[in-house]
N, CA, C and O of each residue as an XYZ file, in Angstrom:
276
protein
N       0.827     -1.198      0.000
C       0.000      0.000      0.000
C       0.863      1.250      0.000
O       0.645      2.149     -0.812
N       1.851      1.323      0.907
C       2.699      2.510      0.974
C       3.599      2.623     -0.245
O       3.972      3.727     -0.641
N       3.939      1.524     -0.826
C       4.773      1.553     -2.018
C       4.048      2.168     -3.211
O       4.642      2.896     -4.006
N       2.752      1.863     -3.325
C       1.980      2.429     -4.427
C       1.734      3.923     -4.219
O       1.670      4.680     -5.188
N       1.593      4.360     -2.940
C       1.411      5.784     -2.671
C       2.672      6.574     -3.012
O       2.593      7.721     -3.450
N       3.826      5.961     -2.811
C       5.088      6.633     -3.133
C       5.229      6.855     -4.642
O       5.989      7.720     -5.077
N       4.512      6.089     -5.418
C       4.531      6.253     -6.878
C       3.388      7.160     -7.333
O       3.589      8.030     -8.180
N       2.201      6.964     -6.781
C       1.022      7.682     -7.250
C       1.015      9.158     -6.864
O       0.558      9.989     -7.649
N       1.509      9.504     -5.676
C       1.500     10.910     -5.258
C       2.406     11.765     -6.140
O       1.957     12.818     -6.592
N       3.649     11.379     -6.412
C       4.466     12.204     -7.324
C       3.887     12.275     -8.745
O       3.977     13.312     -9.403
N       3.301     11.182     -9.208
C       2.689     11.204    -10.546
C       1.525     12.182    -10.569
O       1.377     12.933    -11.533
N       0.686     12.192     -9.519
C      -0.440     13.119     -9.490
C       0.032     14.564     -9.371
O      -0.567     15.455     -9.973
N       1.088     14.811     -8.609
C       1.624     16.173     -8.508
C       2.163     16.626     -9.860
O       1.935     17.768    -10.258
N       2.861     15.766    -10.562
C       3.361     16.116    -11.895
C       2.213     16.369    -12.872
O       2.293     17.277    -13.700
N       1.161     15.585    -12.782
C       0.001     15.763    -13.645
C      -0.682     17.107    -13.370
O      -1.074     17.806    -14.304
N      -0.824     17.464    -12.110
C      -1.418     18.754    -11.755
C      -0.550     19.893    -12.267
O      -1.073     20.864    -12.813
N       0.757     19.796    -12.104
C       1.661     20.831    -12.605
C       1.589     20.942    -14.126
O       1.653     22.046    -14.666
N       1.460     19.835    -14.809
C       1.338     19.844    -16.258
C       0.038     20.532    -16.692
O       0.041     21.340    -17.621
N      -1.054     20.215    -16.026
C      -2.338     20.829    -16.362
C      -2.306     22.327    -16.088
O      -2.784     23.112    -16.907
N      -1.756     22.733    -14.964
C      -1.641     24.161    -14.648
C      -0.762     24.858    -15.678
O      -1.068     25.972    -16.103
N       0.314     24.220    -16.076
C       1.197     24.808    -17.087
C       0.509     24.982    -18.432
O       0.692     26.005    -19.092
N      -0.272     24.006    -18.841
C      -0.993     24.102    -20.112
C      -2.051     25.199    -20.045
O      -2.204     25.961    -21.000
N      -2.780     25.292    -18.944
C      -3.774     26.352    -18.800
C      -3.125     27.734    -18.752
O      -3.658     28.689    -19.317
N      -1.979     27.845    -18.082
C      -1.261     29.117    -18.028
C      -0.795     29.526    -19.430
O      -0.930     30.687    -19.818
N      -0.250     28.572    -20.182
C       0.195     28.864    -21.542
C      -0.981     29.296    -22.415
O      -0.863     30.248    -23.186
N      -2.112     28.605    -22.298
C      -3.275     28.934    -23.109
C      -3.793     30.334    -22.793
O      -4.186     31.070    -23.698
N      -3.796     30.698    -21.526
C      -4.263     32.039    -21.147
C      -3.292     33.108    -21.631
O      -3.728     34.174    -22.065
N      -2.001     32.854    -21.569
C      -1.005     33.838    -21.996
C      -0.941     33.977    -23.510
O      -0.579     35.042    -24.008
N      -1.280     32.935    -24.251
C      -1.178     32.991    -25.707
C      -2.469     33.463    -26.372
O      -2.542     33.526    -27.599
N      -3.493     33.797    -25.575
C      -4.707     34.373    -26.141
C      -5.754     33.365    -26.563
O      -6.633     33.695    -27.359
N      -5.687     32.164    -26.061
C      -6.661     31.147    -26.452
C      -8.065     31.446    -25.944
O      -9.045     30.976    -26.521
N      -8.172     32.228    -24.862
C      -9.477     32.500    -24.259
C      -9.907     33.946    -24.458
O     -10.783     34.421    -23.736
N      -9.321     34.661    -25.415
C      -9.617     36.080    -25.586
C     -11.055     36.329    -26.028
O     -11.785     37.059    -25.359
N     -11.467     35.742    -27.132
C     -12.810     35.999    -27.657
C     -13.435     34.674    -28.054
O     -13.223     34.171    -29.157
N     -14.207     34.123    -27.135
C     -14.799     32.811    -27.382
C     -16.091     32.900    -28.195
O     -16.451     31.938    -28.874
N     -16.798     34.038    -28.141
C     -18.101     34.134    -28.782
C     -18.089     34.933    -30.071
O     -19.044     34.851    -30.844
N     -17.056     35.695    -30.328
C     -17.016     36.557    -31.508
C     -17.160     35.816    -32.826
O     -18.011     36.195    -33.631
N     -16.370     34.775    -33.091
C     -16.509     34.054    -34.356
C     -17.884     33.386    -34.520
O     -18.404     33.304    -35.633
N     -18.460     32.919    -33.433
C     -19.779     32.295    -33.530
C     -20.841     33.327    -33.912
O     -21.736     33.037    -34.705
N     -20.740     34.529    -33.347
C     -21.702     35.577    -33.686
C     -21.458     36.119    -35.092
O     -22.398     36.547    -35.761
N     -20.227     36.103    -35.535
C     -19.918     36.599    -36.876
C     -20.587     35.738    -37.946
O     -21.028     36.257    -38.972
N     -20.665     34.449    -37.719
C     -21.339     33.567    -38.676
C     -22.822     33.886    -38.739
O     -23.413     33.895    -39.819
N     -23.426     34.145    -37.589
C     -24.858     34.439    -37.558
C     -25.174     35.797    -38.170
O     -26.258     35.984    -38.722
N     -24.252     36.742    -38.083
C     -24.499     38.085    -38.596
C     -24.023     38.253    -40.043
O     -23.932     39.377    -40.535
N     -23.723     37.160    -40.716
C     -23.261     37.220    -42.095
C     -24.351     37.793    -42.988
O     -25.527     37.473    -42.819
N     -23.971     38.628    -43.927
C     -24.928     39.264    -44.823
C     -25.230     38.311    -45.976
O     -24.382     38.087    -46.840
N     -26.443     37.749    -45.986
C     -26.830     36.780    -47.007
C     -27.496     37.427    -48.213
O     -27.822     36.736    -49.179
N     -27.704     38.734    -48.176
C     -28.352     39.396    -49.302
C     -27.382     39.485    -50.485
O     -26.207     39.796    -50.289
N     -27.849     39.219    -51.699
C     -26.951     39.321    -52.860
C     -26.599     40.772    -53.133
O     -27.337     41.688    -52.769
N     -25.480     40.961    -53.769
C     -25.050     42.302    -54.149
C     -25.991     42.853    -55.220
O     -26.578     42.071    -55.968
N     -26.152     44.168    -55.315
C     -27.063     44.748    -56.311
C     -26.698     44.373    -57.748
O     -27.592     44.182    -58.572
N     -25.406     44.264    -58.068
C     -25.004     43.902    -59.430
C     -25.462     42.486    -59.771
O     -25.928     42.228    -60.881
N     -25.327     41.580    -58.821
C     -25.734     40.195    -59.065
C     -27.244     40.107    -59.227
O     -27.735     39.333    -60.048
N     -27.977     40.887    -58.458
C     -29.434     40.863    -58.561
C     -29.883     41.397    -59.923
O     -30.817     40.853    -60.512
N     -29.235     42.454    -60.438
C     -29.589     42.997    -61.744
C     -29.297     41.977    -62.849
O     -30.073     41.861    -63.797
N     -28.211     41.253    -62.740
C     -27.875     40.238    -63.741
C     -28.898     39.103    -63.707
O     -29.275     38.580    -64.756
N     -29.346     38.721    -62.521
C     -30.355     37.667    -62.425
C     -31.675     38.133    -63.038
O     -32.358     37.345    -63.693
N     -32.041     39.383    -62.838
C     -33.285     39.910    -63.390
C     -33.232     39.909    -64.910
O     -34.208     39.543    -65.564
N     -32.101     40.317    -65.478
C     -31.965     40.315    -66.933
C     -32.025     38.901    -67.496
O     -32.616     38.687    -68.555
N     -31.435     37.951    -66.822
C     -31.409     36.576    -67.319
C     -32.779     35.924    -67.218
O     -33.083     35.013    -67.988
N     -33.613     36.372    -66.284
C     -34.918     35.735    -66.126
C     -35.941     36.257    -67.130
O     -36.999     35.651    -67.297
N     -35.649     37.355    -67.791
C     -36.587     37.907    -68.773
C     -36.388     37.220    -70.117
O     -35.286     36.768    -70.428
N     -37.441     37.139    -70.910
C     -37.301     36.542    -72.248
C     -36.400     37.428    -73.117
O     -36.266     38.621    -72.843
N     -35.786     36.866    -74.149
C     -34.858     37.639    -74.983
C     -35.491     38.882    -75.603
O     -34.802     39.885    -75.792
N     -36.776     38.842    -75.923
C     -37.409     40.011    -76.525
C     -37.443     41.176    -75.548
O     -37.281     42.326    -75.957
N     -37.648     40.903    -74.274
C     -37.757     41.964    -73.275
C     -36.388     42.555    -72.946
O     -36.304     43.706    -72.516
N     -35.308     41.783    -73.141
C     -33.971     42.269    -72.810
C     -33.450     43.270    -73.831
O     -32.525     44.020    -73.519
N     -33.991     43.311    -75.005
C     -33.473     44.206    -76.052
C     -33.760     45.667    -75.756
O     -33.093     46.547    -76.302
N     -34.723     45.941    -74.915
C     -35.111     47.325    -74.648
C     -34.075     48.096    -73.917
O     -34.274     49.276    -73.627
């Protein structure tokens, strides 16, 4: 029992130090700066076609006789 504790306690301390180090690095490198911005940017995307594209679609949908005007 005591032999396994002598192995498990240092391993758990090293694991905790590793996790703290990874979280510290992530916070310092900007991983947690803006978690919601990209998600909101997708929702606020402008899905309306540009006016030039809409005019081209209108011309293409008319019969050839109407386009000559």
